[in-house]
C-alpha positions in Angstrom: 35.9 175.5 -268.0 37.6 176.0 -271.3 40.9 175.5 -272.1 43.3 178.6 -273.4 45.3 177.9 -276.8 48.4 177.4 -275.4 46.7 174.7 -273.0 45.1 172.6 -276.1 48.7 172.9 -278.0 50.2 171.8 -275.2 48.1 168.8 -275.2 48.0 168.4 -278.5 52.1 168.0 -278.4 51.6 165.6 -275.7 49.3 163.5 -277.7 51.4 163.8 -280.5 54.9 163.0 -278.6 53.1 159.8 -277.0 52.4 158.3 -280.4 55.7 158.9 -281.4 56.9 157.2 -278.4 55.3 153.9 -279.3 57.0 153.7 -282.6 60.3 151.4 -282.9 63.8 152.3 -281.8 66.1 153.7 -284.4 69.4 154.1 -285.1 70.0 157.5 -285.9 73.9 159.2 -287.1 74.9 161.4 -285.1 74.9 164.8 -287.3 73.4 163.1 -290.5 76.0 162.8 -293.5 78.7 165.4 -291.6 79.3 163.0 -289.0 80.9 164.0 -285.4 83.0 166.9 -286.6 84.8 170.1 -285.3 82.6 173.5 -286.1 79.1 171.5 -286.6 76.1 172.9 -284.6 74.9 169.5 -282.8 72.3 171.1 -280.9 70.3 172.7 -283.7 70.9 168.7 -285.5 69.6 167.3 -282.4 66.4 169.4 -282.2 65.9 169.2 -285.8 66.0 165.1 -285.8 63.8 165.1 -282.0 62.3 163.2 -280.6 64.9 160.4 -279.2 63.3 157.8 -277.8 64.6 155.0 -275.1 66.0 152.3 -276.9 67.1 154.3 -280.0 70.9 154.2 -280.9 72.7 157.2 -281.3 75.9 156.6 -283.3 79.1 158.5 -283.5 80.8 158.7 -286.8 84.4 160.1 -287.0 88.1 160.0 -288.5 90.8 159.1 -286.7 93.8 161.7 -286.1 95.3 163.1 -289.0 97.3 166.1 -290.5 93.4 167.4 -291.1 91.9 167.0 -287.8 93.5 166.4 -284.1 91.0 163.8 -283.2 87.8 163.5 -281.8 86.2 161.3 -279.2 82.9 160.5 -277.0 82.7 161.4 -273.4 79.5 161.1 -271.6 79.1 164.0 -269.2 77.1 163.6 -266.0 74.9 166.7 -265.6 74.1 170.4 -267.1 76.3 172.4 -265.7 79.3 169.9 -267.3 77.6 170.0 -270.6 76.9 174.1 -270.6 80.8 174.7 -269.4 82.6 171.7 -270.9 83.7 170.3 -268.1 85.1 166.9 -268.6 86.3 166.6 -264.6 83.7 163.8 -263.9 83.0 162.5 -267.6 83.0 159.2 -268.7 85.0 158.4 -271.8 82.8 156.4 -273.8 84.7 156.6 -277.2 88.3 157.0 -278.0 89.7 158.8 -280.7 90.2 155.7 -282.8 86.5 154.5 -282.2 84.2 156.4 -284.5 85.7 154.3 -288.0 84.2 152.0 -289.9 80.5 151.8 -288.7 81.2 154.4 -285.6 80.4 153.9 -282.0 77.1 153.3 -280.4 75.2 154.7 -277.9 71.9 153.4 -276.7 69.5 155.5 -274.8 68.3 153.0 -272.4 67.0 155.3 -269.6 64.5 158.2 -269.7 66.7 160.6 -268.4 69.0 163.2 -269.9 72.2 162.2 -272.1 75.1 164.8 -272.3 77.7 164.1 -275.1 81.0 166.1 -276.2 84.5 165.7 -277.5 86.8 166.0 -275.0 90.1 166.7 -277.1 92.5 169.6 -277.0 91.2 170.5 -273.6 88.1 170.8 -274.4 88.2 173.0 -277.2 86.4 170.7 -279.4 83.3 171.0 -277.1 83.8 174.8 -276.5 84.9 175.9 -279.7 84.1 173.5 -282.2 80.5 173.1 -280.7 80.9 169.2 -280.3 78.6 168.6 -277.5 75.2 167.1 -278.0 72.1 166.4 -275.6 69.3 163.8 -276.3 66.2 163.6 -273.7 64.7 160.1 -274.8 60.6 159.9 -274.4 59.6 156.8 -272.8 58.1 153.9 -274.9 55.3 152.5 -273.8 55.7 149.2 -276.0 59.0 148.3 -273.9 
């Protein structure tokens, strides 16, 4: 039985992903040169910088509160629904408004599961209106 072109494409994608999963862990600055800031589309950025792998480090760099910005933070949200709705009621604060300076705040993707991050400042406005939310689903590493 011959495979459809869709099935062949899927198998090729899995093979490419498995080759990438064997590579060394990366350190990735969230948002690249833009850093972690209000109004930047982190969903698009994540799609362009994927795949993430187990043991990669995400670095959140942001300025402390000033007249120009009200301050940012990094929360880990517990699930997809919290991420979609920017619900911080069960979120865990990972980095406060002052922890993003210098080398930034680092989060290692230690497990093969979805990670949901967002800035919870201004009662969730940074997440809702400012697009300051990011999800990462690391691929497993076969050499670890």
